[in-house]
C-alpha positions in Angstrom: 19.4 -70.3 -73.2 18.0 -67.1 -72.3 20.6 -64.4 -72.5 22.9 -67.2 -73.2 21.5 -68.5 -76.4 18.6 -70.0 -78.3 20.3 -73.4 -77.6 21.0 -73.0 -74.0 20.6 -71.4 -70.7 21.9 -70.8 -67.0 24.6 -71.1 -62.3 26.7 -70.6 -59.1 28.0 -68.8 -56.0 31.4 -68.8 -54.4 32.2 -68.8 -50.7 35.6 -69.0 -48.9 38.2 -71.4 -50.2 37.9 -74.5 -48.0 39.3 -78.1 -48.3 37.3 -81.1 -48.6 34.2 -81.8 -50.7 32.4 -83.3 -47.6 32.0 -79.6 -46.3 30.1 -78.9 -49.4 27.2 -81.1 -48.6 27.2 -80.0 -44.9 27.3 -76.3 -45.4 24.1 -75.4 -47.3 25.0 -71.8 -46.9 22.7 -69.4 -48.8 25.8 -67.4 -49.9 26.8 -70.5 -51.9 23.4 -71.2 -53.6 22.9 -70.8 -57.4 19.2 -71.2 -57.2 18.2 -69.9 -60.7 19.5 -68.4 -64.1 22.5 -66.2 -63.4 22.5 -67.0 -59.7 20.8 -65.7 -56.6 20.1 -62.2 -58.0 20.2 -63.1 -61.6 23.3 -61.0 -62.2 26.0 -63.5 -62.7 27.5 -62.5 -59.5 29.1 -64.7 -56.8 29.6 -63.6 -53.3 32.3 -64.6 -50.7 34.8 -66.1 -53.0 38.4 -66.0 -52.1 40.8 -66.5 -54.9 44.0 -68.7 -54.1 47.2 -66.7 -54.1 48.6 -68.9 -56.8 46.2 -70.5 -59.2 47.0 -74.3 -59.4 48.0 -75.8 -62.6 45.0 -78.1 -62.9 41.6 -78.5 -61.2 40.8 -81.8 -59.4 37.9 -83.8 -60.6 35.8 -85.2 -57.8 32.8 -86.7 -59.8 31.2 -87.0 -63.1 27.7 -88.2 -63.8 25.8 -88.7 -67.1 22.5 -86.9 -66.8 21.3 -86.5 -70.4 21.3 -83.8 -72.9 20.7 -80.2 -72.5 22.1 -76.7 -72.0 20.3 -75.6 -68.9 22.3 -74.5 -66.0 21.8 -76.7 -62.9 20.4 -75.1 -59.7 22.3 -75.5 -56.4 20.5 -75.2 -53.2 22.2 -76.3 -50.0 23.4 -79.7 -50.7 21.1 -80.5 -53.4 21.8 -80.1 -57.2 18.7 -79.8 -59.4 19.4 -80.7 -63.1 16.9 -80.3 -66.0 17.7 -82.4 -69.0 16.6 -84.7 -71.7 16.7 -88.5 -71.5 15.4 -90.2 -74.6 11.8 -89.0 -75.3 11.3 -87.5 -71.8 12.3 -84.1 -70.2 13.6 -85.0 -66.8 14.2 -83.1 -63.6 17.0 -84.7 -61.4 17.7 -84.1 -57.8 21.3 -85.0 -57.1 23.5 -85.1 -53.9 26.0 -82.4 -54.6 28.7 -84.1 -52.7 28.9 -87.2 -54.7 26.5 -86.8 -57.7 24.2 -89.6 -56.5 20.5 -89.3 -57.6 18.0 -88.7 -54.9 14.8 -88.5 -57.2 13.6 -87.8 -60.6 10.4 -86.4 -62.2 9.7 -86.7 -66.0 7.2 -86.2 -68.8 7.2 -87.1 -72.4 8.3 -84.2 -74.6 8.0 -83.6 -78.3 11.2 -83.6 -80.3 13.2 -80.5 -81.2 13.2 -80.2 -85.0 15.0 -78.1 -87.7 18.2 -76.3 -87.1 17.8 -76.5 -83.4 17.7 -80.3 -83.5 21.5 -80.4 -82.6 20.4 -79.2 -79.1 17.6 -81.6 -78.2 17.6 -81.0 -74.5 16.2 -78.1 -72.4 18.0 -74.6 -72.5 15.9 -72.9 -69.9 17.4 -73.1 -66.4 15.3 -74.2 -63.3 14.5 -71.9 -60.5 14.2 -73.0 -57.0 12.5 -71.1 -54.1 10.0 -71.8 -51.2 10.5 -75.5 -51.6 9.6 -75.7 -55.1 11.4 -76.0 -58.5 10.0 -74.6 -61.8 11.2 -75.7 -65.1 10.4 -74.7 -68.8 10.8 -77.3 -71.3 12.0 -76.7 -75.0 8.3 -76.8 -76.2 7.1 -74.3 -73.7 5.7 -76.9 -70.9 5.9 -75.0 -67.6 6.2 -77.2 -64.5 6.2 -76.9 -60.7 7.8 -79.8 -58.7 8.2 -80.3 -54.9 11.9 -79.9 -54.1 11.9 -82.4 -51.2 10.0 -85.3 -52.8 10.1 -84.7 -56.6 6.3 -84.9 -56.7 4.6 -82.8 -59.4 2.7 -79.9 -58.0 1.3 -78.5 -61.4 2.0 -78.3 -65.0 0.9 -75.7 -67.6 1.0 -75.5 -71.5 -1.0 -72.4 -72.4 0.4 -72.2 -76.0 0.7 -75.7 -77.3 3.3 -76.1 -80.2 3.9 -72.3 -80.2 7.6 -71.7 -79.6 10.3 -69.4 -81.0 12.2 -70.5 -84.2 14.9 -72.3 -82.1 12.5 -73.4 -79.5 12.2 -72.1 -75.9 15.3 -70.8 -74.1 13.9 -68.1 -71.8 14.4 -69.0 -68.0 11.6 -68.6 -65.4 11.8 -66.5 -62.3 10.2 -66.9 -58.9 9.3 -63.7 -57.1 6.8 -62.7 -54.5 5.1 -66.0 -54.4 4.8 -66.3 -58.1 6.4 -68.3 -61.0 6.7 -66.1 -64.0 7.9 -66.8 -67.5 7.5 -65.9 -71.1 5.5 -68.4 -73.0 4.5 -69.0 -76.7 6.2 -67.8 -79.9 5.7 -67.1 -83.6 3.6 -64.1 -83.0 1.5 -65.8 -80.3 2.6 -65.4 -76.7 2.5 -63.7 -73.3 4.3 -63.0 -70.0 2.3 -65.1 -67.5 2.5 -65.3 -63.6 1.2 -68.3 -61.8 0.8 -68.7 -58.0 3.8 -70.9 -57.1 1.8 -73.1 -54.7 -1.6 -73.7 -56.7 -0.7 -72.8 -60.2 -3.5 -70.4 -60.4 -2.9 -67.8 -63.2 -2.5 -64.6 -61.3 -1.9 -62.1 -64.4 -0.9 -62.2 -68.1 0.7 -59.6 -70.1 -0.6 -60.5 -73.7 1.2 -59.7 -77.0 4.7 -60.1 -75.4 6.0 -63.0 -77.5 9.3 -64.5 -76.3 12.5 -64.8 -78.2 15.5 -66.1 -76.0 16.0 -63.6 -73.2 15.1 -64.1 -69.5 13.5 -61.4 -67.2 15.0 -59.6 -64.1 13.3 -57.4 -61.5 13.9 -53.8 -61.3 12.4 -51.3 -58.8 11.6 -47.8 -59.9 9.8 -45.3 -57.6 9.1 -48.0 -55.1 7.4 -50.2 -57.6 8.7 -53.7 -58.8 8.8 -54.4 -62.4 10.0 -57.2 -64.6 12.4 -56.0 -67.3 13.1 -58.3 -70.3 13.5 -58.5 -74.1 10.7 -59.9 -76.2 10.8 -60.8 -79.8 10.8 -57.2 -80.9 11.1 -55.1 -77.9 12.7 -54.2 -74.6 9.8 -54.0 -72.0 8.9 -53.3 -68.4 6.0 -55.1 -66.8 4.3 -54.4 -63.4 5.1 -57.2 -61.0 1.8 -56.7 -59.1 -0.7 -56.8 -62.0 1.2 -57.6 -65.2 0.5 -54.2 -66.7 2.9 -53.0 -69.6 4.6 -50.0 -68.1 6.9 -49.2 -70.9 8.2 -50.4 -74.2 11.0 -49.7 -76.6 11.4 -51.2 -80.1 14.4 -53.6 -80.3 13.9 -55.6 -83.4 16.6 -58.1 -84.3 18.3 -57.7 -87.6 19.6 -60.4 -90.0 21.0 -63.4 -88.0 20.8 -61.5 -84.6 18.6 -62.4 -81.7 17.2 -61.0 -78.6 19.0 -63.4 -76.2 20.8 -61.3 -73.5 19.3 -60.9 -70.0 19.1 -57.1 -69.2 21.4 -55.8 -66.5 19.9 -53.8 -63.6 21.6 -51.3 -61.6 19.3 -49.2 -59.2 16.6 -47.7 -61.7 19.0 -48.1 -64.7 18.6 -51.1 -67.2 21.2 -52.1 -69.7 20.0 -54.2 -72.7 22.1 -55.4 -75.5 21.8 -57.2 -78.8 24.1 -58.2 -81.7 23.8 -55.9 -84.7 22.2 -53.1 -82.7 24.6 -52.4 -79.8 24.3 -51.9 -76.2 22.0 -49.3 -74.4 21.3 -47.8 -71.1 18.1 -46.5 -70.0 16.8 -45.0 -66.7 13.3 -46.0 -65.8 11.4 -42.9 -64.5 7.8 -42.2 -63.2 6.3 -39.5 -65.2 2.8 -38.7 -63.8 0.9 -41.9 -63.6 3.2 -43.8 -66.1 6.7 -44.9 -66.4 9.2 -44.0 -69.2 12.5 -45.2 -70.2 14.9 -42.4 -70.6 18.0 -43.2 -72.7 21.3 -42.6 -70.9 23.7 -43.8 -73.5 24.2 -46.2 -76.5 27.1 -48.1 -78.0 26.3 -49.2 -81.5 29.4 -51.1 -82.0 29.8 -53.5 -79.1 27.3 -56.2 -78.0 27.1 -59.9 -77.5 24.9 -62.5 -79.4 24.3 -65.2 -76.8 26.2 -63.9 -73.8 24.7 -61.8 -71.0 27.3 -59.4 -69.6 28.1 -58.7 -65.9 28.4 -55.5 -64.2 31.5 -55.0 -61.8 32.5 -51.8 -60.2 31.1 -49.7 -63.0 32.4 -51.8 -65.7 30.4 -54.0 -68.1 32.2 -57.2 -69.1 30.9 -59.4 -71.8 31.7 -61.7 -74.9 30.9 -60.3 -78.2 29.2 -62.0 -81.2 32.6 -62.8 -82.6 33.6 -64.5 -79.4 35.8 -61.6 -78.1 36.0 -60.7 -74.5 35.2 -56.9 -74.1 34.7 -54.3 -71.3 32.5 -51.1 -71.4 32.4 -48.1 -69.1 29.0 -48.6 -67.6 28.5 -44.8 -67.0 29.1 -43.8 -70.5 28.9 -46.8 -72.8 32.5 -46.2 -74.0 34.3 -49.5 -75.2 37.4 -49.6 -72.9 39.0 -52.7 -74.5 38.3 -55.8 -76.7 40.6 -58.8 -76.5 41.5 -59.9 -79.9 41.6 -63.6 -79.3 38.4 -65.3 -80.3 37.1 -67.7 -77.6 34.1 -68.9 -79.6 33.1 -68.3 -83.2 29.4 -68.2 -82.4 29.6 -65.9 -79.4 28.5 -68.7 -76.9 29.9 -68.3 -73.4 29.1 -67.4 -69.9 30.7 -64.9 -67.5 30.7 -65.1 -63.7 31.7 -62.2 -61.5 33.5 -63.7 -58.6 34.6 -60.4 -57.1 38.4 -60.4 -57.3 38.2 -62.3 -60.5 36.0 -63.0 -63.5 35.4 -66.5 -64.9 34.6 -67.1 -68.6 33.3 -70.5 -69.9 32.9 -70.5 -73.6 31.4 -73.5 -75.5 34.9 -74.9 -76.0 34.9 -76.0 -72.4 37.9 -73.8 -71.3 37.4 -72.1 -68.1 39.3 -68.7 -68.2 40.1 -66.8 -65.1 40.9 -63.2 -65.7 41.2 -59.9 -63.8 38.2 -57.5 -63.6 40.5 -54.6 -65.2 39.2 -51.7 -67.1 42.4 -51.1 -68.9 43.1 -54.5 -70.4 42.5 -58.2 -70.6 44.7 -60.1 -68.3 44.4 -63.9 -68.1 45.2 -65.4 -64.8 44.6 -69.1 -65.4 42.9 -71.4 -67.9 41.4 -75.0 -67.4 39.9 -77.6 -69.6 36.6 -78.6 -67.7 34.8 -80.6 -70.2 35.4 -82.5 -73.5 32.1 -81.9 -75.1 30.5 -78.5 -75.7 28.9 -76.7 -72.8 26.4 -73.7 -73.0 25.5 -73.6 -69.3 27.0 -71.4 -66.5 29.8 -72.8 -64.3 28.1 -73.1 -60.8 30.8 -72.1 -58.2 30.4 -72.7 -54.4 33.4 -72.5 -52.1 36.3 -74.2 -53.8 34.0 -76.2 -56.0 33.0 -75.7 -59.7 30.1 -77.6 -61.3 30.0 -77.9 -65.1 27.2 -79.2 -67.2 28.4 -80.2 -70.7 26.6 -82.0 -73.5 25.4 -84.9 -71.4 27.0 -84.9 -68.1 27.7 -82.8 -64.8 31.2 -82.8 -63.4 32.4 -81.4 -60.1 35.7 -80.0 -60.0 37.6 -78.4 -57.0 40.4 -75.9 -56.6 43.1 -77.4 -54.3 
């Protein structure tokens, strides 16, 4: 679940409101794609969404398909929806026609069972990533796969740390960048961040001794150099994208029942990272001589999520706290501007999508909440029940359509 939770992961994109689900299959516009965890730029943002002048009383269900268990957010690219799930003893990647939910192909492999406290979530939590005609998936036991997006044929599969996983199993979501598929692998004190050539599966580089917990990496550019920024089991780190060199590291050890699960937020050369029990921090990544350093800009020790990754909107940081309360921080100072007193989810499970004129929150209860991106107070605009079983995935939004993955099914809703 990456920044979402050790039991899930996650997405979307919104275009102009148009009528008719048929247009969904025909458009394939890049602006409407949700090709990876947290969307096109891994920031929880949707582009091009036009909110209705009056929100309808209900959403319209177009189709619902049982796909198997799992908390991974499906990936939407053009008219194809890629779902990573568990069916029986297998982890399965499904390609569905997004217009009607019909299966086009599937690829599967036998996967070990999830055991212990995490067994309530037996399916994948890591969201697939799609780029350059390939799909990469990361199973709950750390099996990293690359599949041809057109045919469903396996391209390569890796398992460099067999049986080594975090306590609640694998939840970090992989990223595809510069022709490489990159993810955090291993666990329990034995792991690394590894980059593989997307086409061949050849290992390009490895940053050792960086054991994963549940967060997912993002890309930041500082002084013209790209780097991956992520939370590991004990630190916030920056890793050179070209060679895997560890560029900077800040201790960030979870306390008590807290976890490193949130995806960092990037704005220019600033990275914001957060974790329950420790608060939220902003650092600027600077070049100092031949090295990089993370200079603290501000900290807020009182407000932080557990399994939610906040979104940055017009200088405001919106998130869901460990107690399940929506909150807003000033991204320039870290000051808490408001916290809504109504708890949406006791465990702090939930996803927030920035759709421009509105924000969409989907806690595990399955109620989609539309609210204003206001720095003064929480203002709810609409609320819809979109699934009957628990959901830990992002709502994938494209045009007037919202795709929701719940415990074992995917449903397409439309705003009409």
